[in-house]
C-alpha positions, 0 to 999 in steps of 0.5 A, spaced: 243 407 780 243 412 774 244 407 769 239 403 772 234 408 771 236 410 765 236 403 762 229 402 765 227 409 762 229 407 756 226 399 756 219 403 758 220 408 751 221 402 748 215 398 749 211 404 749 213 404 741 213 397 740 208 393 745 202 395 747 200 396 754 198 389 757 206 388 754 208 394 757 205 393 764 208 385 764 215 388 763 214 393 768 211 389 773 217 384 772 222 389 773 218 392 779 219 385 782 226 385 781 228 391 784 224 389 790 227 382 790 234 386 790 232 391 795 230 386 800 236 383 799 241 390 800 236 392 806 239 385 809 245 385 807 245 393 810 242 390 817 247 384 818 253 389 818 255 391 825 255 399 826 262 402 826 260 408 832 
């Protein structure tokens, strides 16, 4: 997770320096959408696993 957070931060910094606010916002929205999708998939997989009591 640390690598992913670092990569997102680096992307945000790069977009700050080479892009305008609209470009940065669009890229950040795409990253958010991707994380939301993956988070939902992970939650579904977690719920499928039987409890190990």
